[in-house]
C-alpha positions in Angstrom: -61.4 25.4 124.8 -61.6 22.2 122.8 -58.5 23.0 120.9 -56.7 23.8 124.2 -55.9 27.2 123.0 -57.4 28.7 126.2 -56.9 26.9 129.4 -59.2 27.2 132.4 -58.2 28.1 135.9 -57.4 25.3 138.2 -58.1 21.5 137.2 -61.7 21.4 136.7 -63.5 17.9 135.8 -64.0 17.4 132.1 -68.0 18.1 132.7 -67.7 20.7 135.2 -68.0 24.6 134.5 -64.8 26.3 133.6 -63.6 29.5 134.9 -61.1 31.8 133.2 -59.1 34.8 134.6 -60.0 37.8 133.0 -56.4 39.3 133.4 -54.9 36.2 131.5 -57.6 36.7 128.5 -56.8 40.3 128.3 -53.1 39.9 128.2 -53.4 37.0 125.6 -55.9 39.0 123.3 -52.9 41.6 123.1 -50.7 39.1 121.3 -51.9 39.2 117.4 -50.7 35.7 116.7 -52.7 34.2 119.5 -55.7 36.2 118.6 -55.3 35.2 115.0 -55.3 31.5 116.1 -58.1 31.7 118.4 -60.3 33.3 115.6 -59.2 30.5 113.3 -60.1 27.9 115.7 -63.8 29.6 116.4 -64.3 29.9 112.7 -63.5 26.2 112.0 -65.6 25.0 114.9 -68.6 27.1 113.6 -68.2 25.6 110.2 -68.0 22.2 111.6 -71.3 22.7 113.6 -73.0 24.1 110.4 -71.9 21.4 108.3 -73.2 18.7 110.9 -76.5 20.6 111.1 -76.8 20.8 107.3 -76.2 17.2 107.0 -78.7 16.4 109.5 -81.1 18.7 108.0 -81.0 16.8 104.7 -81.6 13.6 106.3 -84.5 14.8 108.2 -85.7 16.4 105.1 -85.6 13.1 103.2 -87.5 11.5 106.1 -90.1 13.9 105.9 -90.6 13.6 102.2 -91.0 9.9 102.5 -93.3 10.1 105.4 -95.5 12.5 103.2 -95.3 10.1 100.2 -96.6 7.2 102.6 -99.5 9.3 104.0 -100.6 10.2 100.4 -100.6 6.4 99.4 -102.6 5.5 102.5 -105.2 8.0 101.7 -105.6 7.2 98.1 -106.2 3.6 98.9 -109.9 2.6 98.8 -111.5 0.9 101.8 -114.0 -1.6 101.4 -116.4 -2.5 104.2 -118.1 -5.9 104.4 -121.7 -5.7 105.4 -122.4 -7.4 108.5 -124.0 -10.9 108.1 -127.7 -11.2 109.1 -128.4 -12.6 112.5 -131.5 -14.9 112.8 -133.0 -14.5 116.2 
């Protein structure tokens, strides 16, 4: 759809649900060249999505590691309390 290899029926707005004619899809799926190109487009988009997810996962992983390190540092610090001053009544 994004590569305009498959065109929706009518002229739907960009953010609307798209409808496709089954007859047209069946006709195009019999064409080996069209089917080959469609498969390549889908594979390329899946690889791109996986790459983005993998890149985002590495960033999140780094942030989690830094967060854990700061938690460990916070727990190892000694906390000293002052005794309350004596109050004379």
